[in-house]
N, C-alpha and C positions, 0 to 999 in steps of 0.2 A: 613498556607500555602497560598501563593499568587496565583493569577490567572495564571501568567506565569508558575509557577511550575506545576500546575494542567494541563495546556495545554501541557507542555513538557512531563509529565508522560503519558498523554493520547496518544500522537503521538508516543512515544517510545513503549508503549504496542502494539499499532496497527501495527507498523512497524515490531516488533518482530513477531507478529501474521501473518503478510503478508509473511515474510520470511519463517517462520516455515510451513505455510500452503502450500507453493510451494514445500518445501522439503518433507513434508508428502505425498502430492498428487503424487509427482514423485515416491516415494517409493511404494505407493499403485499401481501406474500404472505398475511398473516393476513386482510387485508381484501379479498382476491380482486381487487385492482386491477392496472393495468398494471405490469409488473415491469421492473426494470433488467436488461438482458441480461447474462448471465455474461461475455461478451466484454468488456463495459465495465468490470465489476468487476475483471477480470484486467488490463485496460489501465491502470486507475488504479494498480494494484499495480506493474506493470512500469515505469511512468513515475516511480515513487518513493514511492508510497503503500502499500507492502507492510506496514509495521509497523502503520499505522492500520487497514488491512484485516484483518489478523490479530487485532488487539485487538477490532475490531468484530465479527468472526466469533464470537468466544467471549463477548463481552459480550452480544450479542443472540441467541446460540445459532442462528446463521444459516449455512447451508452447511456445517455441521460433520459432516454425514453423507455428504458428497460427497468421495470420496477425492482427486479432482483439486484441491479447495480445501484440504483438510487437509494434503496434501503439496506442492501446487503453490505456495501462498502462502509457506511457509517456504523453499522452494527458490528462489523469486524473490528473497526477502530475502537469502539466503545468497550468491547470485550478486552482488547489489548491494553487499553488504559486501565481497566479494572484489574487485570492481572498484574500490570506494573505497580499499581498502588498497593496491591496485596503483597507483592514481593518486597517492595520497599518498606511497607508497614511491618512486615514480619521480621525485618532486620537481616534477611538473607543476603542483601547487597547493601553496603554502606555507600551513600552518595558522597559524604564529606568525611 
């Protein structure tokens, strides 16, 4: 298994986790159950699940009234895209 394959699997798993965590936390909020801490939701995004978290936010209409989620999640994703472009541009990882 190549490096690119491992990276793709890593980000796929984290984005599915980000999406699912937003849905689960929304369900728990509606049912007044124990909630997923906001810190955990942000950590999932920071470690690579930002796109899934953003899609989950708007799919489940969860955390969309909190400015730090509305602006924080896209900011995390923008930083991650910038880092990825820098790594690819520096030649540290070859895509093809």
